[in-house]
C-alpha positions as CSV (number, residue, x, y, z in Angstrom):
1,M,0.0,0.0,0.0
2,K,2.8,2.4,0.9
3,L,4.6,1.7,-2.4
4,F,1.4,2.2,-4.3
5,L,0.6,5.5,-2.7
6,S,4.2,6.7,-3.3
7,Q,4.0,5.9,-7.0
8,F,0.5,7.3,-7.3
9,Y,1.8,10.6,-5.7
10,Y,4.7,10.8,-8.0
11,Y,2.9,10.0,-11.2
12,T,0.0,12.4,-10.5
13,L,2.7,15.1,-10.0
14,V,4.1,14.1,-13.4
15,I,0.7,14.4,-15.0
16,V,0.2,17.8,-13.4
17,F,3.2,19.1,-15.3
18,A,2.2,17.2,-18.4
19,T,-1.1,18.9,-18.6
20,L,0.1,22.5,-17.8
21,P,-0.4,23.8,-21.4
22,F,-3.9,22.4,-21.7
23,S,-7.2,23.6,-20.4
24,A,-7.7,24.3,-16.7
25,T,-10.3,21.5,-16.5
26,I,-7.9,18.9,-17.7
27,N,-5.1,20.2,-15.4
28,A,-7.4,20.2,-12.4
29,V,-8.0,16.5,-12.4
30,P,-4.4,15.4,-11.6
31,L,-4.1,18.3,-9.2
32,I,-7.0,17.0,-7.2
33,A,-5.5,13.5,-7.4
34,L,-2.2,14.9,-6.1
35,F,-4.0,16.4,-3.2
36,L,-5.8,13.1,-2.4
37,S,-2.6,11.1,-2.6
38,T,-0.8,13.5,-0.4
39,V,-3.5,13.4,2.3
40,L,-3.6,9.6,2.2
41,I,0.2,9.3,2.6
42,L,0.3,11.9,5.4
43,T,-2.6,10.2,7.3
44,T,-1.7,6.5,6.8
45,S,2.1,6.3,6.8
46,K,4.0,6.5,10.0
47,E,7.4,6.7,8.3
48,V,7.0,9.9,6.3
49,K,10.4,11.7,6.1
50,Y,9.4,15.4,6.2
51,P,11.6,17.9,4.5
52,E,13.2,20.8,6.5
53,R,10.9,23.7,7.2
54,N,10.9,26.0,4.3
55,P,9.9,29.7,4.7
56,G,9.0,29.9,1.0
57,I,6.5,27.1,1.2
58,I,5.1,28.5,4.4
59,L,4.6,31.9,2.6
60,L,2.6,30.1,-0.2
61,L,0.3,28.6,2.5
62,A,0.0,32.0,4.2
63,Y,-1.0,33.6,0.8
64,F,-3.7,31.0,0.4
65,F,-4.9,31.7,4.0
66,I,-5.1,35.5,3.2
67,L,-7.1,34.7,0.1
68,F,-9.5,32.6,2.2
69,L,-10.0,35.5,4.6
70,S,-10.4,37.8,1.6
71,A,-13.2,35.6,0.2
72,L,-14.9,35.7,3.6
73,Y,-15.1,39.5,3.8
74,S,-16.0,40.0,0.2
75,T,-19.5,41.3,-0.5
76,D,-19.9,38.7,-3.3
77,Q,-18.7,35.6,-1.4
78,G,-19.8,33.3,-4.2
79,K,-17.3,34.9,-6.6
80,G,-14.7,35.1,-3.8
81,F,-14.8,31.4,-3.2
82,D,-14.8,30.7,-6.9
83,F,-11.6,32.6,-7.1
84,L,-10.3,30.8,-4.0
85,I,-10.8,27.4,-5.7
86,R,-8.9,28.8,-8.7
87,N,-6.0,29.4,-6.2
88,S,-6.1,25.9,-4.7
89,A,-2.6,25.2,-6.0
90,F,-1.3,27.5,-3.2
91,L,-2.7,24.9,-0.8
92,I,-2.2,21.6,-2.7
93,L,1.5,22.1,-3.7
94,P,2.7,23.2,-0.3
95,L,1.0,20.1,1.2
96,A,2.5,17.9,-1.5
97,F,5.9,19.4,-0.5
98,L,5.6,17.6,2.8
99,N,6.1,14.3,0.9
100,S,8.8,15.7,-1.4
101,S,11.5,13.7,0.3
102,S,10.4,10.7,-1.7
103,I,11.5,12.5,-4.9
104,D,15.1,12.2,-6.0
105,S,17.1,14.0,-8.8
106,H,16.3,11.3,-11.3
107,K,12.5,11.8,-10.8
108,I,12.9,15.5,-11.0
109,N,14.8,15.2,-14.3
110,Y,12.0,13.0,-15.6
111,I,9.5,15.7,-14.8
112,Y,11.6,18.2,-16.7
113,K,11.8,15.9,-19.7
114,V,8.0,15.3,-19.7
115,F,7.4,19.0,-19.5
116,L,9.8,19.7,-22.5
117,V,8.0,17.0,-24.6
118,V,4.6,18.5,-23.8
119,V,5.9,22.0,-24.7
120,F,7.1,20.9,-28.1
121,V,3.8,19.0,-28.7
122,S,2.0,22.2,-27.8
123,I,4.0,24.1,-30.3
124,V,3.0,21.6,-33.0
125,I,-0.6,21.9,-32.0
126,C,-0.4,25.7,-32.2
127,I,1.2,25.6,-35.6
128,V,-1.3,23.2,-37.0
129,T,-4.2,25.3,-35.6
130,S,-2.7,28.4,-37.3
131,F,-2.4,26.6,-40.7
132,V,-6.0,25.5,-40.4
133,S,-7.0,29.1,-39.7
134,N,-4.9,30.2,-42.7
135,Y,-6.5,27.7,-44.9
136,H,-10.0,28.9,-44.0
137,Y,-8.9,32.5,-44.6
138,T,-7.5,31.7,-48.1
139,K,-10.7,29.7,-49.0
140,E,-13.0,32.6,-47.9
141,H,-11.0,35.2,-49.9
142,N,-10.3,33.0,-53.0
143,L,-6.6,33.1,-52.4
144,P,-4.1,30.3,-53.3
145,W,-3.9,27.7,-50.6
146,Y,-0.2,28.4,-50.1
147,H,-0.8,32.1,-49.3
148,L,0.3,32.8,-45.7
149,H,-1.8,35.4,-43.9
150,P,0.3,37.0,-41.1
151,W,-2.7,37.3,-38.7
152,A,-3.2,33.5,-38.8
153,F,0.2,33.2,-37.2
154,S,-0.3,35.9,-34.6
155,Y,-0.3,35.2,-30.8
156,H,-4.1,35.0,-30.7
157,Y,-4.5,32.2,-33.3
158,L,-1.3,30.3,-32.2
159,S,-2.6,29.9,-28.6
160,R,-6.2,29.3,-29.5
161,G,-5.7,25.6,-30.3
162,L,-4.7,25.0,-26.6
163,D,-7.3,27.3,-25.1
164,I,-4.6,29.2,-23.2
165,H,-3.7,32.8,-22.8
166,S,-0.6,33.5,-25.0
167,G,1.1,35.1,-22.0
168,Y,1.1,31.8,-20.0
169,L,2.1,29.9,-23.1
170,S,5.0,32.3,-23.5
171,L,6.0,31.7,-19.8
172,M,6.1,27.9,-20.5
173,I,8.2,28.4,-23.7
174,S,10.6,30.6,-21.8
175,T,10.8,28.1,-18.9
176,A,11.5,25.3,-21.4
177,F,14.1,27.4,-23.1
178,F,16.2,27.9,-20.0
179,I,15.9,24.2,-18.9
180,I,17.5,23.3,-22.2
181,L,20.0,26.2,-22.2
182,F,21.4,25.4,-18.7
183,D,21.6,21.8,-19.6
184,L,23.6,22.8,-22.7
185,F,25.8,25.0,-20.5
186,N,26.2,22.2,-17.9
187,Y,24.8,24.5,-15.2
188,H,21.9,22.2,-14.6
189,I,22.3,18.7,-16.2
190,I,19.0,16.8,-16.8
191,D,20.5,14.2,-19.1
192,L,18.5,14.9,-22.2
193,R,20.6,12.4,-24.2
194,I,20.6,14.5,-27.3
195,K,23.5,16.1,-29.1
196,K,24.6,19.7,-28.5
197,R,23.6,20.6,-32.0
198,T,20.1,19.3,-31.4
199,K,19.8,21.3,-28.2
200,V,20.8,24.5,-30.1
201,F,18.2,23.7,-32.8
202,L,15.5,23.3,-30.1
203,L,16.6,26.6,-28.5
204,I,16.2,28.3,-31.8
205,I,12.7,26.9,-32.3
206,L,11.7,28.0,-28.9
207,M,13.0,31.5,-29.4
208,I,11.3,31.9,-32.7
209,F,8.0,30.7,-31.4
210,L,8.3,33.0,-28.4
211,I,8.9,35.9,-30.7
212,F,5.8,35.0,-32.7
213,L,3.7,34.9,-29.5
214,S,4.8,38.5,-29.2
215,G,4.6,38.8,-25.5
216,K,6.8,41.9,-25.3
217,N,7.6,41.7,-21.6
218,I,8.6,38.0,-21.7
219,I,10.6,38.4,-24.8
220,I,12.6,41.3,-23.3
221,T,13.2,39.5,-20.0
222,T,14.0,36.2,-21.7
223,V,16.5,37.8,-24.0
224,F,18.0,39.8,-21.2
225,V,18.5,36.8,-18.9
226,F,19.8,34.7,-21.9
227,L,22.4,37.3,-22.8
228,I,23.6,37.8,-19.2
229,T,24.0,34.0,-18.5
230,S,25.6,33.5,-21.9
231,F,28.1,36.3,-21.2
232,F,29.3,34.6,-18.0
233,Y,29.4,31.2,-19.7
234,F,31.5,32.4,-22.6
235,K,33.6,34.5,-20.3
236,N,34.3,31.5,-18.0
237,T,35.2,29.4,-21.1
238,N,37.5,32.1,-22.5
239,S,35.4,32.4,-25.7
240,L,33.8,35.9,-25.4
241,P,34.0,36.5,-29.2
242,Y,31.3,33.8,-29.5
243,F,29.1,35.8,-27.2
244,F,29.3,38.9,-29.4
245,L,28.5,36.7,-32.4
246,L,25.6,35.1,-30.6
247,T,24.2,38.6,-29.6
248,A,24.5,39.9,-33.2
249,L,22.7,36.8,-34.6
250,L,19.9,37.1,-32.0
251,M,19.4,40.8,-32.7
252,A,19.4,40.0,-36.4
253,L,16.7,37.3,-35.8
254,L,14.5,39.7,-33.8
255,I,14.8,42.5,-36.3
256,T,14.2,40.2,-39.3
257,L,11.1,38.6,-37.8
258,V,9.7,42.0,-36.9
259,L,10.3,43.5,-40.3
260,V,8.8,40.5,-42.3
261,N,5.8,40.0,-40.1
262,P,3.3,42.9,-40.1
263,V,1.7,41.7,-36.9
264,L,5.0,41.8,-34.9
265,K,5.8,45.1,-36.4
266,I,2.5,46.6,-35.3
267,R,3.0,45.1,-31.8
268,V,6.4,46.7,-31.5
269,L,5.2,50.1,-32.7
270,N,2.1,50.1,-30.5
271,A,4.2,49.2,-27.5
272,V,5.7,52.7,-27.5
273,S,2.9,54.7,-29.2
274,I,0.5,57.0,-27.4
275,N,-2.5,56.1,-29.4
276,E,-3.4,52.5,-30.2
277,D,-6.3,50.6,-31.9
278,I,-7.7,48.7,-29.0
279,G,-9.5,46.4,-31.4
280,L,-6.2,44.9,-32.3
281,F,-4.4,44.6,-29.0
282,S,-5.0,44.9,-25.2
283,G,-3.5,48.4,-24.7
284,N,-0.1,50.0,-24.8
285,F,2.1,51.1,-21.9
286,S,0.7,54.6,-21.7
287,L,-2.8,53.1,-21.2
288,R,-1.4,50.8,-18.5
289,L,0.1,53.8,-16.6
290,E,-3.3,55.5,-16.7
291,Q,-5.0,52.4,-15.4
292,W,-2.5,51.9,-12.6
293,W,-2.7,55.5,-11.4
294,V,-6.5,55.4,-11.2
295,L,-6.6,52.0,-9.4
296,I,-3.8,52.9,-6.9
297,E,-5.4,56.3,-6.0
298,H,-9.1,55.3,-5.9
299,V,-9.1,51.5,-5.0
300,F,-5.9,50.5,-3.3
301,L,-5.2,53.6,-1.1
302,N,-8.9,53.6,0.0
303,N,-8.6,50.0,1.1
304,L,-5.0,49.9,2.2
305,I,-4.8,47.2,4.9
306,F,-7.2,44.4,3.8
307,G,-8.2,45.3,0.3
308,V,-11.7,45.1,-1.2
309,G,-11.9,41.3,-1.2
310,I,-11.2,38.9,-4.0
311,G,-14.9,38.5,-4.7
312,D,-15.3,42.3,-5.3
313,V,-12.1,43.4,-7.0
314,E,-13.5,43.0,-10.5
315,P,-16.7,45.2,-10.1
316,V,-14.7,47.7,-8.0
317,T,-12.1,48.0,-10.7
318,L,-14.7,48.6,-13.4
319,Q,-16.5,51.2,-11.1
320,A,-13.2,53.1,-10.8
321,Y,-12.8,53.0,-14.6
322,E,-16.3,54.2,-15.1
323,V,-15.8,57.3,-12.8
324,F,-12.2,58.2,-13.4
325,G,-11.3,56.4,-16.7
326,P,-9.7,55.3,-18.9
327,S,-12.7,54.6,-21.0
328,L,-10.9,52.0,-23.1
329,A,-10.2,50.0,-20.0
330,L,-13.9,50.1,-19.0
331,E,-15.1,49.1,-22.5
332,N,-12.8,46.1,-22.6
333,K,-13.3,45.2,-18.9
334,F,-9.5,45.2,-18.2
335,N,-8.2,44.0,-14.9
336,A,-5.2,45.8,-13.3
337,H,-2.7,44.2,-15.8
338,N,-0.3,44.2,-12.9
339,M,0.1,41.2,-10.5
340,Y,1.2,43.3,-7.6
341,L,-1.6,45.9,-7.9
342,Q,-4.2,43.2,-8.5
343,T,-3.1,41.5,-5.3
344,A,-3.0,44.7,-3.3
345,M,-6.5,45.8,-4.4
346,A,-7.9,42.3,-3.5
347,T,-6.1,41.6,-0.2
348,G,-4.5,44.9,0.8
349,I,-1.0,45.6,1.8
350,I,-0.9,42.4,3.9
351,G,-1.4,40.2,0.8
352,L,1.1,42.3,-1.2
353,I,3.8,41.9,1.4
354,V,3.4,38.2,1.5
355,L,3.5,37.9,-2.3
356,I,6.7,40.1,-2.5
357,A,8.2,38.1,0.5
358,Q,7.6,34.9,-1.5
359,L,9.4,36.2,-4.6
360,F,12.3,37.6,-2.6
361,F,12.8,34.4,-0.6
362,F,12.8,32.1,-3.6
363,L,15.1,34.5,-5.5
364,R,17.5,34.5,-2.6
365,N,17.2,30.7,-2.2
366,F,17.9,30.0,-5.8
367,I,20.9,32.3,-5.9
368,K,22.4,30.6,-2.8
369,S,21.9,27.2,-4.3
370,N,23.1,28.2,-7.8
371,L,19.8,26.8,-9.2
372,W,19.9,28.7,-12.5
373,T,16.6,27.3,-13.8
374,G,14.8,28.4,-10.7
375,L,16.5,31.8,-10.8
376,S,15.6,32.5,-14.4
377,F,12.0,31.4,-13.7
378,I,11.4,33.7,-10.7
379,I,13.0,36.7,-12.4
380,I,10.9,36.3,-15.6
381,F,7.7,35.6,-13.7
382,S,8.2,38.5,-11.4
383,L,8.9,40.9,-14.3
384,Y,5.9,39.5,-16.3
385,G,3.7,40.3,-13.3
386,M,4.7,44.0,-13.8
387,T,2.4,44.3,-16.8
388,E,0.0,41.3,-16.4
389,S,-2.1,40.0,-13.6
390,A,-0.2,36.7,-13.7
391,L,-1.9,35.2,-10.7
392,N,-5.5,36.1,-11.8
393,R,-6.1,32.9,-13.7
394,Q,-5.7,29.2,-12.7
395,K,-3.2,28.6,-15.5
396,G,-0.7,31.2,-14.1
397,I,-1.3,30.1,-10.5
398,V,-0.7,26.4,-11.2
399,L,2.4,27.2,-13.3
400,Y,3.9,29.4,-10.6
401,A,3.2,27.0,-7.7
402,C,4.3,23.9,-9.7
403,F,7.7,25.2,-10.6
404,L,8.3,26.7,-7.2
405,F,7.5,23.3,-5.8
406,I,9.9,21.4,-8.1
407,Y,12.7,24.0,-7.8
408,T,12.5,24.0,-4.0
409,T,12.5,20.2,-3.9
410,Q,15.6,20.3,-6.1
411,T,17.3,22.9,-3.9
412,N,16.7,20.7,-0.8
413,I,18.2,17.7,-2.7
414,R,21.3,19.8,-3.5
415,L,21.6,20.9,0.1
416,E,21.2,17.4,1.5
417,N,23.9,16.1,-0.9
418,S,26.2,18.9,0.1
419,N,25.7,18.2,3.8
420,N,26.4,14.5,3.2
421,R,29.6,15.3,1.3
422,D,30.7,17.5,4.2
423,K,30.1,14.6,6.6
424,G,32.0,12.3,4.3
425,N,29.0,10.2,3.2
426,P,29.2,9.6,-0.5
427,Q,26.0,9.8,-2.6
């Protein structure tokens, strides 16, 4: 029975990662199974080896507790508890962490490999979906079947086949990119058993697809982290000329794709423009600044300590837009488009402090343990949250909690191995 529960726990965790790019309903099933397996192990086994107390995991649980209280004092408690259920990963994954001592490095590497396979399968699905959309477009407009319409390969159509927001898909692409990159650099070996040339080819595919998804924030942060880590790698290997060549090739790729693809070109121009056609995209940076100012002044500062409640944050946001603008945000029913402001409005400064404390702790922890994959993830997710309400949907919540779980487990394994070496116990 013990062996069965342990295997059931591990493979439900694998399936959680395998279903990350797919619909929330599909992903919720293994998540619930993971919760049940964890509860059964913790209540039936007398020999569970608990990991050391981890402040980051405790902060995740604290964040869930704050959301629970926020749902209670919401005027619309029904909507509040609906949102709380969406945030159940903040409860399930920390509980699952209590049994994480049963997971070793080989099992973690297997999870990484499954995730990588699923990401590339998702890319294939997205490309096929776009070609189908392109085919229908050519048929409707009596164009040759081989005509490629740029909009069919824009972020909206690429992610539509998976029923996922393009931002979350971009986060997964970026995460996969750094898993392969750090394996290539031997910073984080996951034993992919493929040649270096193949890894480079896969990295190019991921980067091109990320650019086509045109998530400006994620592209910029991914490229920035990539160039920084590449610089240190080539510097340490005494091959800096290759770094400058790599940088030139990457910039050439970015510029070429933007110039040849009208959609990407419009996205770049609109990112810095004052006026934007809101029918095409979800708003430029000037609109974001206007939104944030209104919501900070008229929602957050008026509900500083506890917030308005997670059940009421949406109608209160729209009321603020209705009275103070911007009108485009009201017409399109925009949320705050900022993870930190969205959290502050819903749960007050208490929830905001806990969220920032989480990010700071994990950042510090991954730096101390030299876990480059975890470090790149927390940096990119934190910066993505500056312009998107990343924890407002189940997909972003599960993605965030899952990778913090696996990176923290890996950090503990490294720490345990290091302690054993110091004591003279070979692993």
